[in-house]
Backbone bond lengths (Angstrom), bond angles and torsions (degrees), N, CA, C in turn:
res aa  C-N    CA-C-N  psi(-1)  N-CA   C-N-CA  omega(-1)  CA-C   N-CA-C  phi
1 M - - - 1.433 - - 1.453 113.46 -
2 E 1.313 121.09 125.04 1.440 125.09 -176.84 1.578 108.79 -82.55
3 R 1.274 115.75 135.27 1.492 119.65 -179.52 1.546 107.19 -101.55
4 T 1.266 115.97 135.37 1.474 123.20 174.40 1.477 109.86 -90.39
5 H 1.320 114.58 131.42 1.476 119.46 177.19 1.505 110.70 -98.49
6 Y 1.341 116.84 106.75 1.428 121.14 -175.17 1.527 111.07 -90.44
7 K 1.332 117.12 135.82 1.501 122.08 179.26 1.472 109.44 -91.18
8 Q 1.352 112.60 141.66 1.484 120.56 -178.07 1.485 108.39 -142.24
9 E 1.336 115.84 137.15 1.433 122.97 175.07 1.540 109.12 -73.35
10 I 1.241 120.06 127.81 1.491 121.76 178.22 1.506 107.63 -93.91
11 N 1.237 118.62 124.32 1.368 124.35 -177.40 1.558 113.12 -133.23
12 M 1.348 112.72 80.48 1.503 117.10 -179.87 1.499 109.36 -87.92
13 T 1.279 111.87 85.96 1.523 117.54 179.72 1.544 112.35 -65.88
14 E 1.355 113.84 163.09 1.479 120.18 178.07 1.506 107.07 -56.72
15 A 1.322 118.78 -44.23 1.461 121.00 -178.40 1.464 113.19 -64.58
16 L 1.322 119.84 -40.49 1.491 122.46 177.40 1.507 110.42 -66.83
17 M 1.331 117.63 -42.36 1.503 120.91 178.26 1.478 111.27 -62.96
18 S 1.370 116.12 -37.11 1.465 118.50 178.59 1.511 110.92 -66.04
19 R 1.329 115.36 -40.36 1.518 119.45 178.16 1.483 110.77 -69.39
20 I 1.280 120.60 -35.44 1.512 122.87 175.89 1.518 107.47 -65.66
21 N 1.280 119.68 -48.94 1.475 121.38 178.85 1.477 112.51 -59.58
22 E 1.313 117.26 -35.11 1.432 120.75 178.45 1.576 110.50 -65.76
23 L 1.304 113.74 -44.15 1.459 120.35 179.29 1.512 110.85 -61.86
24 I 1.333 117.64 -45.16 1.420 124.63 179.43 1.511 113.21 -61.91
25 S 1.356 113.53 -33.38 1.511 119.71 -177.87 1.560 110.98 -69.53
26 H 1.252 118.52 -10.56 1.504 121.09 174.07 1.518 114.86 -72.42
27 Y 1.234 115.98 -11.78 1.460 121.86 -173.96 1.523 112.36 -120.99
28 P 1.323 119.69 152.06 1.463 119.59 175.63 1.491 110.79 -61.81
29 E 1.293 118.59 154.52 1.476 123.74 -178.04 1.505 112.63 -54.61
30 D 1.271 118.56 -38.42 1.518 119.45 178.36 1.532 114.30 -81.84
31 K 1.309 116.54 4.83 1.506 122.22 178.51 1.503 111.67 -123.74
32 R 1.353 116.42 25.35 1.472 120.24 -178.67 1.521 112.70 -53.87
33 K 1.273 119.09 -30.02 1.439 125.32 179.37 1.537 110.25 -57.07
34 S 1.279 118.61 -30.56 1.471 123.55 -179.52 1.506 111.10 -58.73
35 A 1.321 118.41 -21.80 1.474 121.67 -179.79 1.519 113.73 -85.74
36 L 1.338 115.85 0.40 1.426 119.06 -172.76 1.529 115.99 -57.07
37 L 1.363 118.06 -46.73 1.467 121.28 -177.86 1.538 110.17 -61.39
38 P 1.333 117.12 -56.42 1.489 116.15 -178.47 1.517 110.64 -61.50
39 V 1.296 122.54 -37.72 1.436 120.76 177.66 1.449 112.44 -64.89
40 L 1.351 120.84 -42.24 1.384 121.21 172.56 1.522 116.84 -53.74
41 H 1.357 112.54 -41.29 1.502 119.71 176.81 1.548 109.53 -58.45
42 E 1.321 115.68 -49.33 1.470 119.95 -174.37 1.545 107.96 -66.18
43 V 1.293 118.25 -42.21 1.491 122.67 -178.22 1.540 110.91 -66.28
44 Q 1.375 115.79 -42.35 1.456 121.38 179.00 1.518 108.35 -59.55
45 D 1.352 113.68 -49.91 1.487 120.15 -174.90 1.517 110.08 -59.30
46 A 1.334 115.09 -35.99 1.493 118.24 -178.45 1.469 112.39 -81.93
47 H 1.246 121.09 -4.39 1.537 123.18 -176.09 1.600 110.92 -129.38
48 E 1.337 116.12 55.30 1.412 121.41 174.60 1.532 115.77 54.78
49 N 1.331 115.82 33.93 1.411 127.30 170.13 1.601 111.87 64.78
50 W 1.301 117.58 34.07 1.458 120.85 175.49 1.499 111.41 -156.10
51 L 1.376 114.48 158.30 1.407 120.34 -173.25 1.560 111.63 -124.26
52 S 1.289 116.69 108.52 1.531 121.15 176.71 1.561 109.53 -73.55
53 I 1.321 116.08 162.36 1.405 120.49 174.18 1.578 113.50 -54.99
54 E 1.324 112.82 -39.75 1.458 116.39 179.91 1.518 109.03 -69.94
55 L 1.207 120.92 -33.27 1.521 123.63 178.87 1.512 107.29 -71.24
56 M 1.341 119.20 -43.16 1.463 120.56 176.18 1.525 110.65 -59.04
57 D 1.339 114.71 -42.89 1.487 118.75 179.24 1.540 110.50 -59.02
58 K 1.388 116.90 -40.41 1.424 121.53 178.50 1.544 111.16 -65.27
59 V 1.294 118.96 -38.26 1.483 123.56 175.05 1.515 108.71 -58.97
60 A 1.404 116.16 -46.07 1.407 120.43 -175.55 1.555 109.54 -63.43
61 E 1.341 112.85 -40.31 1.514 117.94 177.23 1.455 110.57 -59.23
62 I 1.362 119.12 -49.59 1.472 120.78 -175.12 1.516 112.06 -68.53
63 I 1.338 119.23 -34.74 1.481 121.02 178.21 1.508 113.75 -79.01
64 Q 1.368 112.49 -18.28 1.456 121.65 -175.51 1.529 113.70 69.50
65 I 1.308 113.89 49.55 1.492 120.56 176.44 1.539 105.55 -131.30
66 K 1.321 115.37 169.14 1.437 120.20 179.20 1.554 108.64 -78.17
67 P 1.416 112.10 146.31 1.516 118.18 -176.81 1.509 110.64 -54.90
68 I 1.341 117.94 -37.65 1.472 120.15 -177.11 1.553 110.33 -57.15
69 E 1.299 118.32 -34.13 1.441 124.12 -178.05 1.537 108.04 -66.92
70 V 1.259 119.91 -31.50 1.465 124.55 175.52 1.522 112.48 -75.81
71 Y 1.325 111.35 -43.74 1.525 118.29 176.21 1.515 111.47 -58.33
72 E 1.297 114.81 -40.99 1.507 118.05 -177.08 1.545 111.06 -62.80
73 V 1.302 114.41 -41.96 1.511 117.27 -176.89 1.543 107.45 -74.95
74 V 1.282 118.98 -43.96 1.480 120.59 -179.70 1.525 113.78 -59.31
75 S 1.364 115.17 -39.24 1.398 120.96 -176.08 1.579 111.72 -79.75
76 F 1.336 117.36 -15.55 1.449 122.26 -178.33 1.515 110.57 -85.37
77 Y 1.377 116.24 -48.98 1.395 120.84 -174.28 1.512 113.33 -88.77
78 T 1.408 116.20 130.28 1.444 118.16 177.28 1.497 116.40 -67.23
79 M 1.287 116.57 -15.79 1.532 121.33 -178.77 1.517 109.40 -73.57
80 Y 1.283 119.88 -10.09 1.472 118.45 176.21 1.555 108.45 -110.25
81 N 1.310 113.85 134.16 1.517 121.92 -172.48 1.465 105.36 -106.67
82 Q 1.364 114.99 135.11 1.476 123.90 -178.46 1.485 111.60 -103.39
83 R 1.306 117.78 8.03 1.474 123.26 -177.58 1.540 106.26 -154.46
84 P 1.351 114.11 163.38 1.514 114.02 173.20 1.490 111.77 -60.72
85 I 1.307 119.44 144.16 1.457 123.89 -176.49 1.509 108.50 -129.03
86 G 1.361 114.59 167.75 1.424 120.80 174.27 1.481 111.71 -60.97
87 K 1.290 118.37 147.62 1.454 124.17 178.33 1.504 109.69 -59.11
88 Y 1.321 119.77 -40.10 1.452 125.60 -179.57 1.529 108.61 -110.53
89 M 1.318 113.75 98.69 1.485 120.97 -178.39 1.473 108.59 -91.37
90 F 1.366 116.70 110.68 1.450 119.42 172.60 1.512 109.53 -86.62
91 E 1.334 114.96 106.47 1.511 119.55 -178.74 1.505 109.48 -102.05
92 F 1.305 117.18 96.50 1.487 122.87 -178.24 1.541 107.95 -82.19
93 C 1.345 114.38 135.71 1.428 121.58 174.53 1.502 103.76 -73.71
94 Q 1.387 115.98 136.34 1.460 122.52 -178.26 1.548 112.96 -122.39
95 T 1.351 115.28 25.37 1.467 114.91 177.75 1.550 110.18 -94.55
96 S 1.243 118.57 174.13 1.487 128.35 -165.82 1.570 111.59 -45.06
97 P 1.301 117.95 -55.45 1.508 115.13 -176.57 1.539 115.33 -56.63
98 C 1.303 112.96 -41.52 1.461 118.78 -178.85 1.531 109.25 -74.13
99 C 1.260 119.78 -36.27 1.505 121.55 177.90 1.510 109.11 -67.82
100 L 1.313 120.60 -39.11 1.457 121.56 175.92 1.485 115.08 -66.97
101 N 1.354 115.05 -18.47 1.419 122.11 -179.19 1.605 114.03 -104.11
102 G 1.347 110.97 10.97 1.508 114.26 171.73 1.494 116.66 95.36
103 V 1.316 121.23 16.97 1.436 121.28 -178.67 1.513 112.22 -65.20
104 E 1.323 122.11 -33.09 1.429 122.81 178.48 1.498 113.27 -64.22
105 D 1.363 115.90 -39.50 1.499 119.55 174.94 1.554 108.86 -64.20
106 L 1.356 117.44 -41.46 1.448 119.84 -178.72 1.547 111.20 -65.54
107 M 1.324 116.82 -37.94 1.503 121.61 176.60 1.559 107.47 -61.07
108 D 1.325 116.50 -46.18 1.510 119.53 -177.35 1.479 109.61 -63.51
109 Y 1.436 115.84 -40.46 1.410 121.84 -179.44 1.497 110.59 -62.19
110 T 1.353 115.06 -48.88 1.442 120.59 -179.54 1.517 112.97 -60.26
111 C 1.314 117.07 -41.79 1.452 122.45 -179.31 1.559 109.42 -66.15
112 E 1.338 113.97 -40.97 1.477 115.33 178.60 1.555 112.55 -66.72
113 K 1.303 112.82 -37.52 1.504 119.39 179.47 1.517 110.17 -63.99
114 L 1.324 114.53 -37.30 1.489 117.95 -177.98 1.534 112.25 -91.62
115 G 1.239 118.65 -13.94 1.485 122.87 179.76 1.551 113.58 76.13
116 V 1.309 115.28 33.81 1.468 120.20 177.97 1.486 110.98 -133.55
117 K 1.338 112.26 170.45 1.522 120.39 171.68 1.542 108.26 -97.65
118 V 1.243 116.00 164.88 1.527 121.82 176.08 1.527 105.44 -58.42
119 G 1.252 116.17 127.06 1.527 122.09 170.41 1.516 111.90 94.62
120 E 1.350 119.42 5.41 1.451 118.55 176.89 1.519 107.35 -125.04
121 P 1.363 112.95 138.84 1.466 120.34 177.55 1.524 113.43 -70.25
122 T 1.309 117.89 151.59 1.428 119.80 168.93 1.525 112.05 -62.26
123 P 1.318 122.35 153.01 1.444 121.54 -178.81 1.533 114.10 -53.95
124 D 1.337 117.75 -30.87 1.500 120.42 -178.12 1.559 109.83 -82.72
125 G 1.360 117.24 -1.47 1.458 120.43 179.90 1.536 115.93 71.83
126 L 1.388 113.50 11.81 1.496 117.74 -175.42 1.547 112.21 -83.74
127 F 1.303 118.04 -36.91 1.443 124.08 -172.73 1.501 114.53 -125.06
128 E 1.334 114.78 154.65 1.475 120.56 167.64 1.536 106.07 -153.70
129 V 1.320 117.70 148.80 1.444 124.11 177.95 1.506 105.72 -116.02
130 R 1.337 118.33 132.12 1.482 120.48 176.05 1.539 107.79 -139.43
131 G 1.261 119.19 148.62 1.407 127.17 173.62 1.499 106.32 -98.28
132 V 1.346 117.61 133.83 1.470 121.85 179.63 1.493 109.94 -130.08
133 E 1.275 116.60 167.19 1.505 122.85 176.31 1.532 108.14 -74.88
134 C 1.291 113.67 178.43 1.446 122.99 -171.63 1.565 113.53 -43.52
135 L 1.268 116.02 128.66 1.521 119.93 175.86 1.531 111.01 -100.06
136 G 1.367 117.47 4.10 1.457 120.77 171.42 1.493 113.50 76.11
137 A 1.366 117.03 29.66 1.470 118.23 -179.83 1.522 106.53 -134.71
138 C 1.290 115.48 48.62 1.492 121.74 -172.53 1.561 110.93 -59.06
139 G 1.303 117.76 -31.82 1.430 119.55 -178.91 1.504 115.18 -70.74
140 Y 1.357 115.04 -9.72 1.499 120.37 -178.09 1.510 111.84 -112.56
141 A 1.288 116.57 19.81 1.521 122.51 -175.53 1.515 110.50 -66.82
142 P 1.356 115.58 149.87 1.397 126.29 -11.89 1.545 114.68 -76.22
143 M 1.324 114.97 150.78 1.447 120.24 -171.81 1.490 112.08 -147.03
144 M 1.358 112.74 163.21 1.451 119.27 177.67 1.560 108.65 -143.19
145 Q 1.251 115.00 168.52 1.471 121.26 170.87 1.538 107.03 -111.93
146 L 1.343 115.93 134.77 1.433 122.40 172.56 1.526 107.33 -129.90
147 G 1.322 113.29 110.37 1.475 116.91 -173.19 1.523 107.24 66.59
148 D 1.314 116.53 -132.41 1.450 120.42 -177.67 1.569 111.43 -90.92
149 F 1.273 118.96 3.45 1.450 120.90 -167.37 1.548 110.83 -117.11
150 Y 1.265 116.33 146.83 1.510 122.44 173.21 1.499 110.38 -90.96
151 K 1.295 112.20 143.88 1.511 121.21 174.53 1.491 105.04 -120.98
152 E 1.331 112.71 115.03 1.484 118.93 -167.21 1.511 113.72 -112.47
153 H 1.374 116.27 163.99 1.457 123.01 177.48 1.577 107.97 52.32
154 L 1.323 113.99 49.32 1.474 114.84 -172.16 1.555 113.06 -74.84
155 T 1.318 112.05 147.95 1.472 121.25 172.92 1.504 107.97 -132.85
156 K 1.289 119.79 172.30 1.434 121.86 176.67 1.545 111.24 -61.31
157 E 1.285 118.58 -36.37 1.401 123.09 177.49 1.538 113.11 -65.10
158 K 1.335 116.02 -39.07 1.496 119.87 178.56 1.578 107.28 -71.42
159 V 1.306 117.13 -36.45 1.476 116.40 176.36 1.505 114.34 -63.87
160 D 1.397 112.69 -40.59 1.453 118.36 174.99 1.517 113.27 -58.33
161 Q 1.307 112.97 -43.43 1.498 116.99 175.98 1.494 114.35 -63.04
162 L 1.305 117.25 -42.28 1.429 122.79 179.03 1.530 111.17 -59.22
163 I 1.341 114.77 -44.34 1.440 119.04 179.64 1.521 112.35 -63.88
164 E 1.386 115.34 -39.68 1.493 118.48 176.15 1.507 110.74 -65.59
165 D 1.304 117.58 -42.47 1.503 120.40 -178.78 1.530 110.12 -64.15
166 C 1.345 116.82 -33.93 1.459 119.69 -179.50 1.563 106.65 -71.71
167 K 1.323 117.88 -44.55 1.414 122.07 -178.27 1.570 110.89 -62.76
168 N 1.350 113.22 -31.67 1.531 116.89 177.11 1.546 111.67 -88.33
169 D 1.300 116.20 4.00 1.518 123.53 178.24 1.544 109.78 60.05
170 T 1.348 120.36 36.64 1.392 122.26 178.00 1.532 115.01 -103.37
171 I 1.268 116.11 5.13 1.434 125.57 -176.70 1.545 107.94 -89.54
172 I 1.325 120.92 130.91 1.439 127.13 173.02 1.497 106.18 -90.63
173 L 1.356 117.89 124.27 1.517 121.92 -178.33 1.521 110.92 -95.12
174 H 1.351 117.53 -30.74 1.469 116.35 -170.46 1.487 109.65 -133.63
175 D 1.254 117.24 137.53 1.499 128.93 174.95 1.449 104.95 -81.86
176 I 1.363 117.84 93.17 1.445 119.21 178.04 1.530 117.38 -90.43
């Protein structure tokens, strides 16, 4: 499989560096690596919601760990993106309760509606559909995460409405 190397402008602003240093300060000097996950969240949020190899290398330098330690974390967790993604990432839970309640059909429906396969952004960069592991909301299946928010008890009609709301830019992605 051929890997594409995406270029990304690295912009470690004074405000971002201040936030990173504040996060690192929560841990003893010899445990700086413990700040890796929250630092990655901050850096990803500040860089169009994805992390290039060069950006991961910069995080390793700041935290004073080996780059491979950052790569391991970023490649393990689905919440970190290693390439540009759609603005609206529909992350459908794919564990048993959601599957038993039809999430696979909803994913197929959403992909068909958007004209994409799972894991690929729409040509306009607006949408992407992804399957993820348990989101911890089994009682609300089928469900997905969109930004910081859960969308629960999904139906085709609710998915249609979410797509329209996203197209109209009326969806809030982050709880600020």
